[in-house]
N, C-alpha and C positions, 0 to 999 in steps of 0.2 A: 532340104531343098536348097539348091544354090541359085543365085540370081542369074537369070538368062535375059540379057538385054533385048534379045529378039522378041521375048514375050511381053515386054513392058508396054503397057497401054493397049493390050488386046481385049480388055473387058468390053464386051459389046452389050449395049442395052437391047433387050429383046422387046418386040412389040406384040407379045402375046397378051391376050385379054386376061389370062389366068395369073399374071404377075401382079399381086396386090401388096405383098409384104417383102421385106428383106429376105425372109426365109424362102419365099417363092423364088426370088432372084438367085440366091445361093444354091438352092436345089437345082434350079434350071442350069446353072453353069457347072455344077458338080456332075451333071449328066452328060456334059459335052465330051466328045472324044479327046480334045486337046486340053491338057491340064496345065494352066498357066498361073502365075502369081496373082492372087487377088488382093492380099493385104500384106504389109510388112510392119514389123515392130522392132524398134531399136533394142539391141542387146547390151552393148557396152559403150558405144560412141555414136557419133553422127553418121558414120559410114558402115557400121557393123549391124546388119539387119537380119532378123529371122523372118523368112518369108513363108507364107502359107497360101495354098491354092484353095479354090472353092470346095474341092473334095475334102481338104484338111478341115476347113471351117465347118463343113457339114458333119464330119465325123465328131469334131469337138462338141457341136451343139447336140448331136444325138447322145453322146456320152454324158453330157451335163443333164439332159432331160431324163435319161435313164436313172442317173444317181438321185435326182430330185424325186422321182417316182418311188425309188427304193426307200427314201426318207419319209414317204407318206403324202407327197404332193399329188393331187389328182390332176390328170391331163385336162386341159381346157378344150372346149369345143371352139373351133375357129369361127370368128364372126363371119367371115366370108362364106363358110359352109352353111352357117345358120341362115344367112340372107338368101342363099341359093335355094335352100329347102323351103323357105317361106314363100318364095315367089311361084 
């Protein structure tokens, strides 16, 4: 992904009641039709960045979770889901 100055600062905070975690925020933005840079990490210097969209971060998180489950880690039940079912 190359840096697009027009996409800089387009992250919009959503006022949905269902956004309780960073995961909820990333998934919400990953579902947006427009794919813009969410985070950047320096590669070699102060001006050389690798940029990632919400879709990229969502894919990375899914792959990490899948690998951890392959290694035997059991999926956790989300606290938000537990509170919803208890009410």
